[in-house]
C-alpha positions as CSV (number, residue, x, y, z in Angstrom):
1,X,10.0,7.3,17.4
2,X,6.3,6.1,17.4
3,X,4.2,8.8,15.3
4,X,1.5,10.8,18.0
5,X,-1.7,8.6,18.3
6,X,-5.3,9.9,19.1
7,X,-5.5,7.5,21.8
8,X,-2.7,7.7,23.4
9,X,-2.1,6.8,27.4
10,X,-0.7,10.1,29.5
11,X,-0.5,10.4,33.0
12,X,-2.1,6.8,33.4
13,X,-5.3,7.9,31.3
14,X,-6.1,8.2,27.8
15,X,-6.9,11.2,25.8
16,X,-9.8,10.7,23.5
17,X,-10.7,12.8,20.8
18,X,-12.8,15.7,21.1
19,X,-15.8,16.0,19.2
20,X,-14.7,18.4,16.5
21,X,-11.3,15.6,15.9
22,X,-14.3,12.8,15.5
23,X,-15.9,14.4,12.7
24,X,-12.6,14.9,10.9
25,X,-11.8,11.3,11.6
26,X,-15.2,10.6,10.4
27,X,-15.6,12.7,7.3
28,X,-12.2,14.0,6.3
29,X,-11.2,11.9,3.9
30,X,-14.3,11.0,2.2
31,X,-14.0,13.8,-0.6
32,X,-10.4,12.6,-1.3
33,X,-11.4,8.6,-1.2
34,X,-13.9,9.3,-3.9
35,X,-11.9,11.6,-5.8
36,X,-9.1,9.0,-6.3
37,X,-12.0,6.5,-6.8
38,X,-12.7,8.2,-10.1
39,X,-9.5,8.5,-10.6
40,X,-8.9,4.7,-10.3
41,X,-12.3,4.0,-12.6
42,X,-11.2,5.9,-15.1
43,X,-7.6,4.3,-15.8
44,X,-9.5,1.0,-15.5
45,X,-12.2,2.1,-17.8
46,X,-10.0,3.7,-20.7
47,X,-7.3,0.5,-20.6
48,X,-10.5,-1.9,-20.7
49,X,-12.9,-0.7,-22.7
50,X,-11.4,2.6,-24.7
51,X,-8.0,1.8,-25.5
52,X,-7.4,-2.2,-24.7
53,X,-5.0,-2.9,-27.4
54,X,-3.0,-1.0,-25.0
55,X,-2.7,-4.1,-22.9
56,X,-0.3,-5.4,-24.9
57,X,2.7,-3.9,-23.2
58,X,3.7,-5.0,-19.7
59,X,3.7,-1.7,-18.2
60,X,0.2,-0.8,-18.8
61,X,-1.0,-3.7,-17.2
62,X,0.5,-2.9,-14.4
63,X,-0.5,0.2,-14.3
64,X,-4.3,-2.1,-15.0
65,X,-3.8,-3.7,-11.5
66,X,-2.3,-1.2,-9.7
67,X,-5.7,0.7,-10.3
68,X,-8.1,-2.0,-9.5
69,X,-6.6,-2.3,-6.0
70,X,-6.8,1.7,-5.9
71,X,-10.5,1.2,-6.2
72,X,-10.8,-0.8,-2.7
73,X,-8.2,1.2,-1.2
74,X,-10.7,4.6,-2.1
75,X,-13.7,2.9,-1.5
76,X,-12.5,1.6,2.5
77,X,-11.3,5.3,3.3
78,X,-14.9,6.0,2.0
79,X,-16.5,4.2,4.1
80,X,-14.3,5.2,6.8
81,X,-16.0,4.5,10.3
82,X,-19.2,3.6,8.5
83,X,-17.8,-0.1,9.1
84,X,-16.9,-0.2,12.6
85,X,-19.7,-2.2,15.1
86,X,-22.7,0.5,16.1
87,X,-21.4,1.9,19.6
88,X,-18.2,2.3,19.0
89,X,-16.5,5.0,21.6
90,X,-15.2,8.0,20.2
91,X,-16.1,7.6,16.3
92,X,-18.8,9.5,15.2
93,X,-20.7,7.4,12.4
94,X,-20.3,3.9,13.6
95,X,-23.2,2.0,12.1
96,X,-21.4,-1.5,11.2
97,X,-21.1,-4.1,13.3
98,X,-18.0,-7.1,13.6
99,X,-18.5,-8.6,10.8
100,X,-18.2,-5.2,8.7
101,X,-15.5,-4.1,10.5
102,X,-13.4,-7.2,9.7
103,X,-14.1,-7.2,5.8
104,X,-13.2,-3.5,5.9
105,X,-10.2,-4.5,7.5
106,X,-9.1,-7.2,5.9
107,X,-9.5,-5.6,2.2
108,X,-7.7,-2.6,3.8
109,X,-4.8,-4.8,4.8
110,X,-4.4,-6.1,1.4
111,X,-4.7,-2.7,-0.8
112,X,-2.6,-0.7,2.0
113,X,0.3,-2.7,0.7
114,X,-0.7,-3.7,-2.5
115,X,-1.0,-0.3,-4.2
116,X,2.3,0.8,-2.9
117,X,4.1,-2.4,-4.2
118,X,2.9,-1.8,-7.7
119,X,4.0,1.6,-7.3
120,X,7.2,0.2,-6.3
121,X,7.0,-2.6,-9.2
122,X,7.2,0.3,-11.8
123,X,10.8,0.9,-10.7
124,X,11.9,-2.6,-11.2
125,X,10.1,-3.0,-14.1
126,X,12.1,0.2,-15.3
127,X,15.5,-1.4,-14.9
128,X,14.5,-4.4,-16.8
129,X,13.1,-2.7,-19.7
130,X,16.1,-0.4,-20.2
131,X,18.5,-3.3,-19.5
132,X,17.0,-5.1,-22.6
133,X,16.7,-2.3,-24.5
134,X,12.7,-2.2,-24.0
135,X,12.6,-5.6,-26.0
136,X,9.9,-6.8,-23.9
137,X,9.8,-10.4,-24.4
138,X,13.5,-10.8,-23.0
139,X,11.8,-9.7,-19.7
140,X,8.1,-10.7,-19.7
141,X,8.8,-13.5,-17.2
142,X,8.7,-11.2,-14.5
143,X,4.9,-10.4,-14.5
144,X,3.3,-12.9,-13.0
145,X,6.0,-12.4,-9.9
146,X,5.3,-8.7,-9.7
147,X,1.4,-9.7,-9.6
148,X,1.8,-12.8,-7.5
149,X,4.3,-10.9,-4.8
150,X,1.4,-8.4,-4.5
151,X,-0.5,-11.0,-3.1
152,X,2.0,-12.9,-1.4
153,X,3.3,-9.9,0.6
154,X,-0.4,-8.5,2.0
155,X,-2.2,-11.8,1.9
156,X,-0.8,-13.7,4.6
157,X,-0.8,-10.2,7.3
158,X,-4.5,-10.2,6.5
159,X,-5.5,-13.9,7.1
160,X,-3.6,-13.8,10.3
161,X,-5.0,-10.9,11.5
162,X,-8.5,-12.1,10.8
163,X,-7.7,-15.4,12.4
164,X,-6.5,-13.8,15.6
165,X,-9.1,-11.2,16.1
166,X,-6.8,-8.6,15.3
167,X,-9.0,-6.3,13.0
168,X,-10.9,-3.8,15.5
169,X,-11.5,0.3,14.8
170,X,-8.9,2.0,14.4
171,X,-8.4,5.5,14.0
172,X,-10.3,6.2,10.4
173,X,-11.0,2.5,9.6
174,X,-11.1,-0.9,11.0
175,X,-7.4,-2.3,10.7
176,X,-4.7,-4.1,13.0
177,X,-5.7,-2.9,16.2
178,X,-6.4,-4.2,19.6
179,X,-9.5,-3.1,21.7
180,X,-10.3,-1.5,23.6
181,X,-8.0,1.3,21.9
182,X,-5.1,1.7,24.3
183,X,-5.4,-1.5,26.3
184,X,-2.2,-2.7,25.1
185,X,-0.5,0.3,27.2
186,X,-2.8,0.4,30.1
187,X,-2.7,-2.6,32.5
188,X,-6.1,-1.7,34.3
189,X,-7.8,-1.6,30.4
190,X,-8.1,-5.4,29.5
191,X,-8.0,-6.6,25.8
192,X,-11.3,-7.9,24.4
193,X,-9.9,-8.5,20.9
194,X,-6.3,-8.6,19.5
195,X,-3.7,-7.1,21.6
196,X,-0.7,-10.1,21.9
197,X,2.5,-9.7,21.6
198,X,3.0,-12.0,18.4
199,X,0.7,-9.8,16.3
200,X,2.1,-6.4,17.5
201,X,5.5,-8.0,16.3
202,X,4.5,-9.3,13.0
203,X,2.7,-5.7,12.8
204,X,5.7,-4.2,12.7
205,X,7.7,-6.7,10.8
206,X,5.1,-5.6,8.2
207,X,5.7,-1.9,8.6
208,X,9.2,-2.0,8.0
209,X,7.9,-4.3,4.8
210,X,6.0,-1.2,3.8
211,X,9.1,1.4,4.3
212,X,11.1,-1.0,2.4
213,X,8.2,-1.3,-0.5
214,X,8.2,3.0,-0.2
215,X,11.3,4.5,0.5
216,X,14.3,1.9,-0.4
217,X,13.3,0.0,-4.0
218,X,12.6,2.7,-5.8
219,X,15.6,5.0,-5.1
220,X,17.7,1.7,-5.3
221,X,16.1,1.0,-8.8
222,X,16.4,4.8,-9.9
223,X,20.1,4.8,-8.6
224,X,20.9,0.9,-10.9
225,X,19.2,2.7,-13.8
226,X,21.6,5.8,-13.2
227,X,24.5,3.8,-13.0
228,X,23.7,1.6,-15.9
229,X,23.2,4.3,-18.5
230,X,26.1,5.9,-17.6
231,X,28.3,2.5,-18.1
232,X,26.2,2.3,-21.4
233,X,26.5,5.9,-22.6
234,X,30.5,5.8,-21.2
235,X,30.8,2.5,-23.5
236,X,29.1,4.2,-26.4
237,X,31.8,6.8,-26.4
238,X,34.5,4.4,-26.4
239,X,33.2,2.2,-29.4
240,X,32.7,5.7,-31.1
241,X,36.0,6.8,-30.5
242,X,37.2,3.4,-31.5
243,X,35.5,3.9,-34.6
244,X,37.2,6.7,-35.2
245,X,40.7,5.7,-35.1
246,X,40.6,2.8,-37.4
247,X,38.6,5.0,-39.8
248,X,41.6,7.7,-39.5
249,X,44.3,5.0,-39.9
C-alpha cells in the first residue's frame, strides 16, 4: 500500500495542499536540517582536524564518509522549495529554475541512498570485525568495496533521472517525480517531464533496494553476529571443559 501524498487524485481531481500545509512543506524541515548539518560538520571537523589519528581505523573512516554524505543531505533539506523553479504550483518559496531543481534532485538521489547505505555497512563491518577478532589487517580489503558500493548503488539512478528529465519538484524538494505532479494518474493532464513507465519501474526497484539497506541487511548482520558469538562461546566452553578433564586425569 502506497503512503498518502499531498497531491493525490480523488474523484478525478487533484487535491492540492492548503496554504498552511504549503508553509509546513517549505519550512518545517529547515531547523532539523540545520541541526543535522551542524552535527555532521562537527564529526567531520573532529575526525579531520582534532583527532586525525582516529582515521587509522576503518570504523572511523566509514563514519567520516557517512558524515560527509550527511552534509549535502542536510543542505538539500534546508534549501527545500527554494531550489524549485519560480512559479511552481502550490510550493511557497520556489525561487530557482530547472537547473537548480535538477542539481538539487541529483544530489538528493545520491545521498538519500548513500547515507543509509553507510549506516548499513557498519553492520557488515561489525560482522567482519568480530569474525576476525578485530584484526583489521584481515578484513581491510572490504573497505574499498564499501565506498565503491555507495556510488554504484546511487549514482546510476541519479544520472538516469537527470538524463530522462525525471528530476522535478516533489513534496519538500526536487526529486524523482513527474511534472505536473499527478499527471501519471490523470489522463486529462499530459506529463511535460518524466512520468514514463520505465522511470517508474526503476524508481520502484530503487525503493526496494533502499528498504533492503535499511530493514534487511542490519538485522541480518545482527542475527549472524548473535549466532557467531553463541557458537564461539559454546566452543570456548567445550575447550575449557576438555582442558579441566585432561588436568584431572
